[in-house]
N, C-alpha and C positions, 0 to 999 in steps of 0.2 A: 696561740688559743690554746690555753687548757685544757688540756686531756686528761684530767683525774678523774675520778669516778665520784666522787660528790660534788662536780663539776666548780671548785671555786678558781681561783685567778683570773686575771685580766684579760679579755678577749683582743688587746691591741698585742701579746708577747707570742713568743714561737714556741709552734708545734710543740707541747710535751710541756712547757714552763708554767707553773704557777707562783703564787706570791700567796701559798697558805703557810708558810713557815717549812713545810717538811714535815708535819708531824704524821704525816700517811690517814689513808681515808677509814671509811667503816668499815673496809671489808678487808685489811691490810694492805690496801694498795702502795705503789711506789709513786710519791709526787719527785717530781721534777719540776727544777727552776735554775733561773739564775741565780752561780756564788751571790754571797757579798760578803764582805769582810768579817763580819761573826765567822765564817766557815773556815777562816784560814787555821786554826787548831787540826778541824776534819781533814782539811782537802791536806793538809800535811801529813797527817798520819795515813790517809788512803794511797799519797803517794810513797812513802816510805815501803807500805805494804808490795803496792806492784814494783817498785825496785825489788824487793826481796823475790818475788814471785819469778822475776824476768833473769834472775841470777846477779841483779846488778847496784846492789844493795854498796856495794864500794862505790861505785860513783853518784850515788843520792847526797847532794852536798846541799840539798833543799831548806829554807827555816822557815818562821812563817814571817819576819820583817819583811823575805825575800820576795815572798808572794803577796805579802799585801801590797808592796811595793810598786808589782812589776802587772797583779791580776788588778784592782782597784786603785793604786796611785793615782797623780797628777797625769801623767803620761804612760798610762795601763799600756802596755803592749799584747796583749790575749786576753782571752775569754771564757770564763767556765761553769760549766753547768754541774750541779751538783746532785742526788735523789736518794729523797730519806724512803723509809718505813715504821711507821712510830717511834720518829724521832730517833732513829738510829740511823749514820749515814751508811748508805746501800752501795752508792758507787761516785764515780766522777768522769767527766770529758772536758777537756781542755785545748781550745783551737784559738787558731790566729791568722791575722791575713795575707796573703802573699801578692805576687804579683806576676801573669805568666806575658813576657813580651809577644810573643806568637801570638797568644787570641788578644795581646793590648789589652785586659781586662783581669782588675783582683783576682782574687784566687781564696781559700779558705787553706789551713793544713791543721790537720788533728794533729797534735802532737801527743796526746792519750785520751784511752778508752778502759774504764776499769770498773770492772763489778765485783766486789766484796764474792767470796766464795759462798757463800751461806745464800745470797741472792740469786745465783745464777740460774740457766735452762727457764728464768720466766717473762723474760720477753724485757730484760731493763737494757743489756745491752746494744739493742738496736731500738730501743728508744730512745736511750742518748743518745744513740751515731744518729737518729732521726734529726731529735732535738738540735743538734750543733748543726747538723749539715741546713738546717732551717734558718736559724740563726744567721749562718754565711748568707745563704741565698737573698734573705732580709738585708746583710748588708752589700749587696751588690756582686757576690761571686761568684764566677762562671764555672765554678769546676771546686771540687772537694779532693785532698789527696793527705794520704798517711801514711805509713809504714807498718810493719809486721815482721815481727821475727821468723826466723826462717823455721827454726826449729817447732813453733806454737801453731801447729795445724788445725788445730781446734779454732782459734782465731782468725786462721785464713779461711780454714771452710764458709766461717761467719759472714767475713766480708765476702767471698765469692757469692754467697746467697743473696746475698742485697744486690746484684750487677756490677761489685764492686771489678776491675781488673788490675791484675798483676802487671805491672813496669819491669819486666825481667832484665829488659838491656839497660835499667838505669841502677848504679852504686851510689851508694852515701858517701860522700864523704866527710872529714871535719877535720878541723882544726880548735883546739883547746887550751886552754892554761896557757903555759909559759910559751905553744909553740904558736899559738895565736898574737902574745902580742911583742914575738919576736918576728911576727914576718915581716911589718911595716920596717924594722931597722933592717932586715938582713935584703930587704930587696935595695934600700937606699945605700947601703957599703957595696953591693953587687955590681949597683948601674959608679959607681965610681973604680972600681978595680976591674970590670969588665972590658977591655977594648972595647971601640964601637964597630958594628960591625958597619960594612960600605954601603952607601944608599943604592937602592934597586931601583 
């Protein structure tokens, strides 16, 4: 359901979303809506700003065609929300489905949530988080998870303020690039060269 001050939007959409085009309300309010392929340039710019803010710009390889394919293509794997104020992109959130074997139910993972500095401390981050979580609930997700950098105390306090639990006992592990592509072949090679263990 649309929560914008001017009451625009479709009533069957997730909380915080709208279909007004994101032009901003009469009182300078934020408009949140599901992103569309026309938002790819804005999303690409916002992702670049987030990478720079986190000191990870050297890892940012996103391009417009990649976003168009994976967010809006025939085999899209993630969902995006974008916020505007008076035609200016103010922030975004991207989440995607996961699955919990322990719960036996799907979940949602918030990959990124970012609000531009000039739009912070006005409740937009909370609205983006709530809208993404609402979309996940509508999609049947039983839980919603995300990561935060250890040094980002502002973000950690914000997330804890909405009831999020820090799972300190879990560590994130990653394979990417050449290591990811090398894993299958390295396992096959090891299987042919390592003596088989006795049956137990």
